[in-house]
VOPAGU-2260 file (C-alpha; in pm, 1 decimal, decimal comma):
REM VOPAGU-2260
SITE   aa  ch    i         X         Y         Z
SITE  UNK   A    0    1967,0    3054,1    2135,6
SITE  UNK   A    1    2040,1    2845,0    1817,2
SITE  UNK   A    2    1963,5    2491,1    1815,3
SITE  UNK   A    3    2222,6    2235,9    1862,3
SITE  UNK   A    4    2035,9    1953,5    1677,3
SITE  UNK   A    5    1787,6    1931,1    1392,1
SITE  UNK   A    6    1599,3    1663,1    1197,1
SITE  UNK   A    7    1551,9    1686,2     820,6
SITE  UNK   A    8    1259,3    1501,1     650,9
SITE  UNK   A    9    1357,3    1391,5     310,6
SITE  UNK   A   10    1301,9    1095,3     100,0
SITE  UNK   A   11    1522,0     968,1    -181,3
SITE  UNK   A   12    1494,4     661,9    -438,9
SITE  UNK   A   13    1765,6     406,2    -415,2
SITE  UNK   A   14    1904,3     500,5    -738,3
SITE  UNK   A   15    1919,3     868,7    -617,0
SITE  UNK   A   16    2173,3     806,0    -347,1
SITE  UNK   A   17    2413,7    1052,8    -498,0
SITE  UNK   A   18    2147,3    1336,1    -466,3
SITE  UNK   A   19    2128,5    1232,4     -92,0
SITE  UNK   A   20    2514,8    1269,3     -60,2
SITE  UNK   A   21    2525,3    1603,0    -219,7
SITE  UNK   A   22    2280,6    1715,4      36,0
SITE  UNK   A   23    2490,4    1574,9     331,3
SITE  UNK   A   24    2783,1    1749,2     199,3
SITE  UNK   A   25    2597,8    2072,5     179,0
SITE  UNK   A   26    2462,4    2032,8     520,9
SITE  UNK   A   27    2830,8    1938,4     645,9
SITE  UNK   A   28    2958,5    2278,9     483,0
SITE  UNK   A   29    2674,3    2486,6     670,3
SITE  UNK   A   30    2807,6    2336,6     994,2
SITE  UNK   A   31    2548,2    2051,2    1047,9
SITE  UNK   A   32    2721,5    1721,7    1070,3
SITE  UNK   A   33    2534,5    1393,5    1034,4
SITE  UNK   A   34    2425,9    1197,4    1362,7
SITE  UNK   A   35    2206,9     955,9    1202,2
SITE  UNK   A   36    2108,1     888,3     836,7
SITE  UNK   A   37    1776,3     729,7     765,4
SITE  UNK   A   38    1536,2     629,3     471,9
SITE  UNK   A   39    1276,9     935,4     556,7
SITE  UNK   A   40    1459,1    1159,0     790,9
SITE  UNK   A   41    1821,6    1224,8     922,1
SITE  UNK   A   42    1932,8    1386,4    1244,3
SITE  UNK   A   43    2226,9    1649,7    1250,4
SITE  UNK   A   44    2424,5    1809,4    1521,5
SITE  UNK   A   45    2559,3    2185,9    1505,4
SITE  UNK   A   46    2946,3    2174,9    1460,0
SITE  UNK   A   47    3095,4    2454,3    1243,7
SITE  UNK   A   48    3453,1    2351,4    1334,1
SITE  UNK   A   49    3449,1    2036,2    1103,6
SITE  UNK   A   50    3350,5    1936,2     764,5
SITE  UNK   A   51    3291,4    1618,2     599,2
SITE  UNK   A   52    3237,8    1438,6     281,0
SITE  UNK   A   53    2989,6    1163,8     297,3
SITE  UNK   A   54    2948,5     832,0     111,1
SITE  UNK   A   55    2689,2     543,2     115,2
SITE  UNK   A   56    2738,3     178,3      63,6
SITE  UNK   A   57    2426,9     -52,6       8,0
SITE  UNK   A   58    2500,7    -390,9     147,9
SITE  UNK   A   59    2210,6    -540,3     325,0
SITE  UNK   A   60    2406,0    -869,3     423,3
SITE  UNK   A   61    2747,4    -834,3     578,6
SITE  UNK   A   62    2877,0   -1145,1     731,6
SITE  UNK   A   63    3177,4    -993,5     930,7
SITE  UNK   A   64    3075,9    -640,1    1022,6
SITE  UNK   A   65    3391,4    -574,6    1236,4
SITE  UNK   A   66    3605,4    -661,7     924,8
SITE  UNK   A   67    3392,3    -466,7     685,6
SITE  UNK   A   68    3417,8    -141,9     900,6
SITE  UNK   A   69    3791,7    -204,0     946,0
SITE  UNK   A   70    3841,1    -187,9     556,7
SITE  UNK   A   71    3674,4     140,4     556,1
SITE  UNK   A   72    3873,2     269,0     867,2
SITE  UNK   A   73    4186,7     167,8     705,1
SITE  UNK   A   74    4096,6     390,6     405,7
SITE  UNK   A   75    4023,3     702,8     639,2
SITE  UNK   A   76    3644,2     654,2     645,1
SITE  UNK   A   77    3447,8     686,2     982,4
SITE  UNK   A   78    3131,5     480,3    1037,4
SITE  UNK   A   79    2822,5     682,5    1106,3
SITE  UNK   A   80    2517,5     433,4    1108,1
SITE  UNK   A   81    2325,6     176,0     913,7
SITE  UNK   A   82    1950,3     182,8     820,7
SITE  UNK   A   83    1725,9    -112,3     862,2
SITE  UNK   A   84    1728,0    -202,1     492,1
SITE  UNK   A   85    2108,3    -200,2     433,4
SITE  UNK   A   86    2237,3     143,7     369,6
SITE  UNK   A   87    2570,3     220,2     553,7
SITE  UNK   A   88    2656,7     575,8     615,5
SITE  UNK   A   89    3035,9     676,5     610,6
SITE  UNK   A   90    3227,9    1007,0     617,0
SITE  UNK   A   91    3583,8    1156,6     601,3
SITE  UNK   A   92    3700,7    1470,8     715,7
SITE  UNK   A   93    3737,2    1707,2     418,9
SITE  UNK   A   94    4074,3    1878,1     315,6
SITE  UNK   A   95    4048,7    2069,7     -16,6
SITE  UNK   A   96    4406,3    2003,4     -96,1
SITE  UNK   A   97    4306,4    1640,1    -147,1
SITE  UNK   A   98    4181,6    1515,5    -493,9
SITE  UNK   A   99    3821,7    1434,6    -540,1
SITE  UNK   A  100    3902,4    1067,3    -560,9
SITE  UNK   A  101    3986,0    1057,4    -215,6
SITE  UNK   A  102    3621,9    1108,5    -115,6
SITE  UNK   A  103    3478,7     842,2    -332,9
SITE  UNK   A  104    3430,9     470,4    -190,6
SITE  UNK   A  105    3405,0     322,1    -519,0
SITE  UNK   A  106    3699,3     422,5    -720,9
SITE  UNK   A  107    3687,8     133,9    -956,2
SITE  UNK   A  108    3407,6      18,7   -1203,1
SITE  UNK   A  109    3358,8    -331,1   -1052,5
SITE  UNK   A  110    3297,0    -220,1    -688,3
SITE  UNK   A  111    3053,1      30,8    -819,0
SITE  UNK   A  112    2891,1    -200,7   -1066,7
SITE  UNK   A  113    2848,7    -471,1    -779,8
SITE  UNK   A  114    2645,3    -200,3    -568,9
SITE  UNK   A  115    2446,4    -103,1    -864,7
SITE  UNK   A  116    2361,1    -484,9    -925,0
SITE  UNK   A  117    2259,9    -512,7    -559,9
SITE  UNK   A  118    2030,2    -212,6    -593,9
SITE  UNK   A  119    1893,0    -337,4    -922,0
SITE  UNK   A  120    1818,0    -675,4    -772,1
SITE  UNK   A  121    1624,0    -514,6    -486,8
SITE  UNK   A  122    1425,8    -299,5    -742,4
SITE  UNK   A  123    1338,4    -607,4    -939,0
SITE  UNK   A  124    1214,9    -795,3    -626,7
SITE  UNK   A  125     982,8    -497,2    -518,7
SITE  UNK   A  126     869,9    -459,2    -887,9
SITE  UNK   A  127     767,5    -815,8    -909,0
SITE  UNK   A  128     593,1    -819,0    -599,1
SITE  UNK   A  129     396,2    -500,6    -676,2
SITE  UNK   A  130     312,1    -621,9   -1010,2
SITE  UNK   A  131     207,4    -997,4    -903,8
SITE  UNK   A  132     -20,8    -810,7    -636,7
SITE  UNK   A  133    -165,4    -580,5    -893,3
SITE  UNK   A  134    -244,8    -893,9   -1119,1
SITE  UNK   A  135    -444,0   -1052,0    -834,0
SITE  UNK   A  136    -614,2    -753,3    -732,4
SITE  UNK   A  137    -689,7    -714,3   -1119,4
SITE  UNK   A  138    -853,9   -1069,3   -1128,3
SITE  UNK   A  139   -1053,6    -989,2    -828,7
SITE  UNK   A  140   -1178,1    -666,1    -992,8
SITE  UNK   A  141   -1281,0    -849,6   -1309,0
SITE  UNK   A  142   -1481,5   -1113,4   -1116,1
SITE  UNK   A  143   -1631,5    -855,2    -874,3
SITE  UNK   A  144   -1609,6    -492,9    -995,5
SITE  UNK   A  145   -1592,6    -265,9    -709,3
SITE  UNK   A  146   -1430,1      60,9    -614,2
SITE  UNK   A  147   -1183,2     -39,8    -345,2
SITE  UNK   A  148   -1033,8    -340,6    -569,0
SITE  UNK   A  149   -1010,0     -68,8    -854,0
SITE  UNK   A  150    -801,5     166,7    -635,6
SITE  UNK   A  151    -575,8    -106,3    -501,5
SITE  UNK   A  152    -512,4    -244,1    -868,1
SITE  UNK   A  153    -429,8     103,4    -987,7
SITE  UNK   A  154    -212,6     188,9    -682,4
SITE  UNK   A  155       4,2    -148,3    -720,3
SITE  UNK   A  156      35,2    -123,0   -1090,8
SITE  UNK   A  157     163,2     229,1   -1052,2
SITE  UNK   A  158     423,8     159,4    -775,8
SITE  UNK   A  159     528,0    -132,2    -988,7
SITE  UNK   A  160     591,6      76,3   -1298,5
SITE  UNK   A  161     751,4     342,6   -1101,2
SITE  UNK   A  162    1006,2      61,1    -956,4
SITE  UNK   A  163    1046,2     -79,5   -1296,5
SITE  UNK   A  164    1134,7     292,8   -1430,7
SITE  UNK   A  165    1389,2     304,1   -1134,3
SITE  UNK   A  166    1563,1     -18,8   -1223,3
SITE  UNK   A  167    1612,3     107,1   -1588,3
SITE  UNK   A  168    1719,2     452,2   -1449,4
SITE  UNK   A  169    2018,7     291,3   -1278,4
SITE  UNK   A  170    2169,3     187,9   -1613,5
SITE  UNK   A  171    2086,2     499,0   -1807,9
SITE  UNK   A  172    2300,7     805,3   -1832,0
SITE  UNK   A  173    2203,8    1088,3   -1596,7
SITE  UNK   A  174    2015,4    1348,7   -1796,0
SITE  UNK   A  175    1999,8    1713,0   -1706,1
SITE  UNK   A  176    1728,3    1757,5   -1473,9
SITE  UNK   A  177    1683,6    1404,6   -1401,4
SITE  UNK   A  178    1763,2    1445,5   -1039,3
SITE  UNK   A  179    1486,8    1709,9   -1001,0
SITE  UNK   A  180    1232,7    1497,4   -1175,6
SITE  UNK   A  181    1310,1    1188,3    -971,2
SITE  UNK   A  182    1292,2    1392,2    -652,5
SITE  UNK   A  183     939,4    1496,8    -763,2
SITE  UNK   A  184     822,8    1142,8    -864,5
SITE  UNK   A  185     922,9    1004,9    -502,3
SITE  UNK   A  186     675,6    1227,9    -337,9
SITE  UNK   A  187     417,7    1124,7    -590,0
SITE  UNK   A  188     518,4     749,1    -535,9
SITE  UNK   A  189     497,4     793,1    -160,1
SITE  UNK   A  190     168,5     993,0    -175,4
SITE  UNK   A  191      -3,7     736,6    -409,9
SITE  UNK   A  192     110,0     446,9    -174,6
SITE  UNK   A  193     -25,8     606,3     139,3
SITE  UNK   A  194    -356,5     733,3      -8,3
SITE  UNK   A  195    -409,8     443,4    -228,6
SITE  UNK   A  196    -389,1     178,1      13,0
SITE  UNK   A  197    -539,2     398,5     287,2
SITE  UNK   A  198    -859,2     473,3      85,8
SITE  UNK   A  199    -871,5     109,9     -45,5
SITE  UNK   A  200    -865,7     -27,8     288,2
SITE  UNK   A  201   -1097,5     206,2     431,4
SITE  UNK   A  202   -1369,9     177,0     159,8
SITE  UNK   A  203   -1331,9    -203,2     183,5
SITE  UNK   A  204   -1406,8    -191,0     570,0
SITE  UNK   A  205   -1729,2      32,8     520,6
SITE  UNK   A  206   -1883,2    -206,8     273,8
SITE  UNK   A  207   -1971,2    -522,7     496,3
SITE  UNK   A  208   -2312,2    -562,6     667,1
SITE  UNK   A  209   -2466,9    -902,0     789,6
SITE  UNK   A  210   -2731,4   -1049,7     996,1
SITE  UNK   A  211   -2906,3   -1362,9    1128,8
SITE  UNK   A  212   -3274,8   -1404,4    1171,1
SITE  UNK   A  213   -3505,4   -1681,3    1278,8
SITE  UNK   A  214   -3879,5   -1665,2    1244,0
SITE  UNK   A  215   -4114,6   -1951,2    1375,6
SITE  UNK   A  216   -4478,8   -2033,4    1445,2
SITE  UNK   A  217   -4641,8   -1833,7    1165,9
SITE  UNK   A  218   -4885,8   -2085,7    1039,1
SITE  UNK   A  219   -4944,8   -2170,4     689,7
SITE  UNK   A  220   -5294,8   -2016,3     592,8
SITE  UNK   A  221   -5197,8   -1697,4     436,3
SITE  UNK   A  222   -4891,4   -1500,8     286,3
SITE  UNK   A  223   -4643,3   -1340,5     534,1
SITE  UNK   A  224   -4451,1    -999,9     453,4
SITE  UNK   A  225   -4143,7    -952,7     693,6
SITE  UNK   A  226   -3934,8    -647,0     738,0
SITE  UNK   A  227   -3617,6    -854,4     787,2
SITE  UNK   A  228   -3297,4    -661,8     807,3
SITE  UNK   A  229   -3152,9    -320,6     794,5
SITE  UNK   A  230   -2828,8    -186,3     664,0
SITE  UNK   A  231   -2643,0     119,2     555,3
SITE  UNK   A  232   -2436,1     196,2     238,8
SITE  UNK   A  233   -2147,1     448,8     282,5
SITE  UNK   A  234   -2095,3     505,3    -102,0
SITE  UNK   A  235   -2225,2     429,2    -443,9
SITE  UNK   A  236   -2083,7     109,8    -576,2
SITE  UNK   A  237   -2155,1    -248,5    -696,2
SITE  UNK   A  238   -2240,0    -459,5    -380,5
SITE  UNK   A  239   -2274,6    -827,3    -358,6
SITE  UNK   A  240   -2552,6   -1000,6    -178,5
SITE  UNK   A  241   -2511,2   -1337,3     -12,6
SITE  UNK   A  242   -2770,5   -1561,0     175,0
SITE  UNK   A  243   -2826,6   -1881,5     316,7
SITE  UNK   A  244   -3194,0   -1949,3     374,1
SITE  UNK   A  245   -3370,1   -2253,3     526,8
SITE  UNK   A  246   -3732,3   -2237,4     415,2
SITE  UNK   A  247   -4020,3   -2495,1     383,3
SITE  UNK   A  248   -4185,0   -2311,3      69,1
SITE  UNK   A  249   -4091,9   -2047,4    -182,2
SITE  UNK   A  250   -4049,2   -1689,0     -93,5
SITE  UNK   A  251   -3938,9   -1340,3    -237,5
SITE  UNK   A  252   -3641,6   -1160,3    -120,0
SITE  UNK   A  253   -3633,9    -770,0    -199,4
SITE  UNK   A  254   -3396,7    -488,3    -112,2
SITE  UNK   A  255   -3583,1    -153,6     -64,9
SITE  UNK   A  256   -3423,3     192,8     -30,9
SITE  UNK   A  257   -3570,0     351,1     282,2
SITE  UNK   A  258   -3529,4     716,3     174,1
SITE  UNK   A  259   -3745,4     664,9    -150,5
SITE  UNK   A  260   -3906,5     325,4     -91,5
SITE  UNK   A  261   -3776,9     215,5    -419,6
SITE  UNK   A  262   -3714,0    -173,3    -454,9
SITE  UNK   A  263   -3362,5    -205,5    -598,8
SITE  UNK   A  264   -3346,2    -574,0    -610,6
SITE  UNK   A  265   -3595,2    -856,7    -589,4
SITE  UNK   A  266   -3597,6   -1235,8    -672,0
SITE  UNK   A  267   -3811,8   -1523,9    -629,3
SITE  UNK   A  268   -3641,4   -1792,2    -435,2
SITE  UNK   A  269   -3712,3   -2165,6    -349,9
SITE  UNK   A  270   -3779,8   -2417,6    -647,9
SITE  UNK   A  271   -3862,6   -2777,5    -555,7
SITE  UNK   A  272   -3482,8   -2854,3    -625,1
SITE  UNK   A  273   -3350,6   -2617,4    -376,8
SITE  UNK   A  274   -3574,2   -2630,8     -73,3
SITE  UNK   A  275   -3534,0   -2665,1     204,1
SITE  UNK   A  276   -3192,8   -2489,0     159,3
SITE  UNK   A  277   -3149,2   -2182,6     -74,3
SITE  UNK   A  278   -2837,8   -2024,5    -115,6
SITE  UNK   A  279   -2746,3   -1690,9    -288,2
SITE  UNK   A  280   -2374,7   -1637,7    -382,9
SITE  UNK   A  281   -2251,8   -1288,1    -453,8
SITE  UNK   A  282   -2558,6   -1152,7    -640,1
SITE  UNK   A  283   -2471,0    -804,5    -772,1
SITE  UNK   A  284   -2666,1    -507,0    -669,6
SITE  UNK   A  285   -2588,2    -146,7    -749,7
SITE  UNK   A  286   -2669,1      66,8    -449,4
SITE  UNK   A  287   -2651,3     429,9    -376,4
SITE  UNK   A  288   -2547,4     600,4     -54,3
SITE  UNK   A  289   -2831,3     543,6     202,4
SITE  UNK   A  290   -3022,1     303,4     431,5
SITE  UNK   A  291   -3178,2      -3,4     317,5
SITE  UNK   A  292   -3402,1    -283,0     448,7
SITE  UNK   A  293   -3432,5    -646,9     330,0
SITE  UNK   A  294   -3783,1    -776,8     299,2
SITE  UNK   A  295   -3906,9   -1158,0     288,9
SITE  UNK   A  296   -4251,6   -1192,9     132,1
SITE  UNK   A  297   -4496,3   -1440,2     -33,3
SITE  UNK   A  298   -4398,3   -1714,0     209,5
SITE  UNK   A  299   -4647,9   -1974,8     334,2
SITE  UNK   A  300   -4400,3   -2181,9     540,5
SITE  UNK   A  301   -4413,0   -2200,5     933,7
SITE  UNK   A  302   -4037,8   -2144,3    1023,8
SITE  UNK   A  303   -3778,3   -1941,2     822,4
SITE  UNK   A  304   -3407,3   -1888,9     909,1
SITE  UNK   A  305   -3185,9   -1648,7     716,0
SITE  UNK   A  306   -2812,3   -1581,6     728,8
SITE  UNK   A  307   -2737,4   -1291,5     489,5
SITE  UNK   A  308   -2431,8   -1041,1     408,9
SITE  UNK   A  309   -2367,8    -754,3     199,6
SITE  UNK   A  310   -2023,0    -665,7      63,7
């Protein structure tokens, strides 16, 4: 039993709308008529008794939708549906005896230029947002070099440059093979977007560890050494230690890798000017994947409070 409906998953850049129209026309000739067009997938119904030619209009803001559709109906166009971002799908029954001009919505240069202008403005807005976000992430990367920031910066920069290329592509003459190349780029664009943001956010969430500890009644006759906090590192990278310490005398803070016993970071804290409050702010520490412990030593005070985090 043959299928009555089917869904086709395809993606097109805004400037490739003509390629989408060619695909819709081809599907119609094969007996699959559009029910609902979409940005990433379209729904079709089997009807071999009809054949249509399709057209798209990009118009996100329509003040009078009724009058807008009536203008197309007067020219023989049937409205199919609209997407959330402003694309309107139309179709007209195909008659091979009629000239091809009958199946073009934009028959004059000014109308086509108006839609191209709207598409270009959209591309410029998206490009500006992507490049601005890339600049912000780039500044953060310079201030605190770390892998997730590098991935997000590269992803945003790539997305912005591809959109900029598309904005220029709308004004350039169509080159032979340009459609195929553009179709390939959009999948790279979408894959980079998903993997870049997904991995960047995932790696960022894996970084953070923190703890709050309080120790009292130790006495001040001898030095103390305390195993203070534990945390795990999911991947090799630059990490940043922050701490707020309330202490009565100087002390030494160390980070030790449990698997090897290697001390990867140590610092003496608590000058006369700092006590009784000592603050560490984003101390850079290069850490491998593994388990670590924070040790506090060489402390002669009676009470000690620490609020620490690794990011």
